[in-house]
N, C-alpha and C positions, 0 to 999 in steps of 0.2 A: 185712371183715377180721376177720377173726376172730383104816426109819429107822436112818440111821446116824449116829453121832456123829463127824464128821470136822472138821478145822479149817475154818473158814468165814469169810466176810466179817464175821460177828458179832464176830470177834476184833479188828476195827478199834478197838473201844472198850474192850478188856480186856487188851491185850498189853503194857502198859507195863513190867511186871516179869516177864513169862513168858518163860522160855528157849525158844528154838527147838527143836522136837522132832526128834530124829534117828531118823526111821523109814525111812531109805533102803532098808532091807531089804525093805520092802513094795513097792518100785518096781523096775523094770528098771534095772540099774546103767548109768550113763553110761560113755562111753569111758574107758579106763583112764588116759588122761592127765589126767582131771579127778577130784578128790575129790568126795565127797558134797556137793551144794550146801547141804543143810540142816546137816550137821555142820560144814562150814566156816563158814557163817553164824553158827551158834550159838557156835562158838569165837571168832570174830572179835568178836562182841558182848561176849563175856566179857572181852576185853582191850581194850575201847573201840573196837570196830569194826575193829580190826586195823590193822597198820602199812601194809598195802598200800593200803587205802582212804585212810588218812590221807596217805599220800604222794601219791596221785593228786589229792587235794583240797588240797594245800599252797598252791596259788595262789588258792584260794577264800576261805580264812579271812582276810579283811582287815577293817580298821575299817569304820565306817560309810561307804557309798559316797558319792561326791561329789554324786550326784544326790539325796541325802536318804534313800535306801533303807537301812533298818537291816540288820545282818547276819542278824537273825532273819526279817525279812520276805523277804530275799534267799533264805534257806534254804527257806522255805515255797514260793516260787515256783520255785526250782530243782528241788525234789523233784517238784512238780506237773509241771514241764516234762519231767523224766526219765520220769515215769509216762506222760505223753502220747507221748513218743518210743516207748516200749515198746508202747503201745496202737496208735499209727500203724503200727508195724512189722508186728503181726499183722493188722491190718485191711487193710494193703496186700497181704498174702498172700491173704486172703479175696477181695479185689477182683480180683486178677490172675486168679483161677480162676472166680469166680462173680459178679463185679460188672461195671460198665461201665468200659471203658478209654477215657479221653479226655484232654484237655489238663489237666483238673483232677487227675485220678489216672491218669497214664500208666504204662506199663511192661509190663503183661501182655497176653494175647490171648484169654483166656477158655477154660474147659474145657466144651464143650457138654454132656457127660453130667452133670457136677457141677451145672452151672447148671440143667439140667432137674430134677434131684433137688431142688435148693433151691426151685424154682418149684412143686413139688408142695406145698410148705408155705405159700408166699406168692408170688403171681404177680408182685408188684412187687419181689421179693427183690433183683434186680440194682440197681435204683435205690436201695434202702435201704442196701445194703452200700456202694455208691459214696458216698452222701451222708455216711454215718457215717464212712467213711475220710477223706473230704475235711475233715470237722469236726476230726478228731484231728490231722491234719496242721497245720491252721491254729492249733490250740491250742498245740502245742509251738513252732511258728514265732513266734507272737505273744509267748508267755511268754519265750522266749530273747531275742527282740528287745527286749522291755521291759527285762530284766535288763541287757542290753548298754547300753541307753540310759541307765540309771542308774549306769553305771560298775561293775556287778557281773558276775561270771563267769556264763556260761550253762551249761546242762547239755549235755554232750557224751558220747554213748555209742558214738561211731563205732569206737573201738578194740575194742569187743566184738562187732562184727558178724561172727561166725564160724560160725554155725550153718548146717547144710545146707538145711533146708527141703524142700519138694516138688520133685520133678523131672518132674511130670506135665505133659502138654500144657496150655499156657496160662500157665504161670509165666514171669516175666522171667528169661531165662537168665543175664543179668548179675548177678542177685541170688542165684543158687544158691550156697550156701556162705557168704553174707554176711547172714544174718538174725540178729536179736537174740533172737527168741522161737521156741519150738518148739510147733507146733500139732498134732503127730502123737503125742503121749504125754500126753494131758490126763486129769486126774482132776477131773471138773466137779461142783462142789457146787451142787445145785439147791434148797437149803433156803430161799433167798430166796422161792421160789414160796409156800411156806406162811407164811413170816415176814410177808409183806405181806397175807396173808388172815387172819391170827390177830388177834382183838380182845382177847386176854387177856395177851399177852406182848410185851415190848420188850427186846431184848438189852441196851440201856442200863441197864435196871432189873433184869433177870433173866438175867444173862450165862450162867447154867448151864442154861437151858432149851434142849432140843434140839428144833429145828424139823424135822418130817419132810421128806424129800427127795421132790421131784416125780418124779424119775427115779432111783431108788436105785442101779441098776447103773452109772450114770455116775459116781457118787460113790466107786467103788472101781476098782481096776485102772487101766489106761491105755487111752485111746481116741483115735483120730485124728479130727480134724474137717475135714481136707482130704484128697483122694487123694494118698498119698505118691508113687506112680508111676501110670502108666496101668493097671497091673494091678488097681488098686483100683476101676477104673471097669467092670470086666467083669462083676461080679455085681450086678445091679440092686437086690437086697434089701440087700446090704452097702453099696452106694453110697448108698442112701437112709438107712441108719443113720449113715453119715458126715455127710450133710447134716443129719439130725436132731440129731446131736451139735453141729454148728456152731450150729443154731438155738437150742440151750440154752446154748451157751457165749456167744453174743452178749449175752443179758440178764445172765448171771452176771457178766461183766466190767463191763457198764455200771452195774449196781447198786452195784458197788464205788465207781466214781467218783461215783455218786449220793450216797454217804455221805462220801467223802473230802473233797470241796470245802467243804461246810459245817463239817466238823470242823477243817480247816485254817484256814478263815476266822475261827474263834474265837480264833486265836492272832495274828492280824495286828495290827500297830500302826498303820500308815498307812491312811487311809480309802481311798486309791486302790488299795492292795494288797487291801483288803477288797472293794472294788468289782470288781476283777478276778476274785477267787475266787467271789464270789456271782453274777457274771455268766456265768462259764464252767460252774459247777456245774449250774445248771438245764438246760443243753443235755445233760448227761449223764443227767439225769432224763428228758428227752424221749426220748433214745435208749432208756433202759431201758423206758419205758412202751410204746414201739413194739415192741421186741423181746420183751417179756413177753406181749404180745398174739400176736405171730407164733409163738412157741414152742408155744403150745397147739394149733397146727394141725399139728404134726408127726405123721405117721400112725403109729398103733400098729404095732409089729413087734418081732421078735426076730431078731438076727443075730449071727454068729460071725466074728470077725476071722480071716481065712485065714492071716495071718502070725503073730499072737500066740496065737490060740486063745481070746481073751477074748470072752465073750458080753455082749450089751447087750440090754436090753428097754425099749422105750418104751411106756408104758401109755396107754390111752385116757383123756384127761383131760376128756372131756365127761360129767361126773358131777354128781350133786346134792350131794356132800360139799363144804361151803363152804371147806374147807382146800385142795381140789384143783381145784375147778371152774374150767375155763379161761376161762369168761365173766366171772369176777370179777377184772377187771384194775385196778380202782381200789383204792388202799391203804386197807384197813380201819382205822378208828380203833383206837388202842391206848393203853395207859398211856404217859404222857409226863411226865418230870421227877419226878413224885411219885405214888404209887399213890392218894393221897387226892384227887388232882385228876380231873376228868372225862376220859375217854378222848378222844384227838384224832388225826386223821389226819395222820401226819407221816412224814418220812424217818427211817429207823432202820436201823443205829445212827448217832448223831451225836456221841457223847462224843469229846472231843479228845485225852484222854491216850493216848499211844502210837499215834496213828492212822497215822502214816507207817510205823512199824515193823510195825504190824498189816497194813497194805496190802501191804508186801513179803512178809510171812509168807503172806498169802492168795494172792498170785501165785505164790510159790515152791511151796506145797502143791498148786497146780493143775497143776504140771508145765511151766509156760511156759518155764522157764529150764533144763530138763534139757539138759546138755551145755555149759552156760556154765562159764567159768573162775573160779578162786578170786578173781582180781582183780575180776571183775565183781560178785561177791557182797560183796566188801569195799567196793567203791566205792558200790554201792547202799545197803549197811548204813550207811555214814557219811553219805550224803545223808539217809537216813531219821532217823538220830540227830540231826543238826543241825536238821532240821525239827521234830522232836519236843521239842527243847530251846528252840524259839522261844517267847518269853513276850510276850503282849500287854500293853503298858502303857496309858497314856491314849491314846485315839485321836488321831492326828495328821493334819492335812489333807494 
């Protein structure tokens, strides 16, 4: 198995006081019934995450739960659960079209043309998609069950399942119009590719360094990672571009969780909450390692979206340049904690300040939430705010 400066997952460690950027004019506008997701999110943060989010969470802000879970620890796990619900939502969409449908991940029937294009990249793609989907479902189910077992409120995003999603052959017809995430208008930051191959820079120590994009054209405009309708499967070259986009979206997402969990863990008070975070986190790292290897096999091509007119070019990454060589999938050692110390192979970034809000920014900039309601953004902003305000005291058993 084998450069543009856009908001990236590097922002996980530097977003604590940074206002959300209102660059909606750079994107296709969502339906008229919705205001700009970023402008709303920025305004809601400016007034304390907005009264809508505060109202939705009125039942969550309680004193320390009877089971011994502090409000801060509950906020950390609740944000992680919400992130996993969102992740499961889009992985389920991928699995319906290109994975294995069984009792573990039921609902779809598969799209043969899309599956074939994915298998050009990796012949075990169906299995990998299925297993990643199953993992994310179990993550949010466990986190919510644990919260409830401690007398704390779980994360519930069901009121926001309003997005259309794909109508192509293979999707679960019962979920059309009931998605949380949008996989058809993605702007995919691939700077993680060079960030993990660079032995001289770490975003925790050098947050202004711009890491080059592996696929620069994915980092601008909007691209679909799944066939929107059966019409998207008629041109083999464009369909392969859709599959290639998915192949790079997979690790882009998973490297985000790769950084999120250790950063959240640094704020945990109870050792059991710490155990949960540092036990789930490494599975995200395993996902990232797998998908970063797979993405390098995406065949070089150029394609134009027949609906939007947007062009995308996937370069050949079988090169000698150490920043781009697809064979170099082990994290290069890099500066860590202090420039005076020896370089070390680590997850980066892992700074904890503003990590939850940075994660929300990262996912928003990606286009995953295009079409979502103001209430959704306010709700998620408040979940992130509460998680970022959790403060670890002395560790408790």
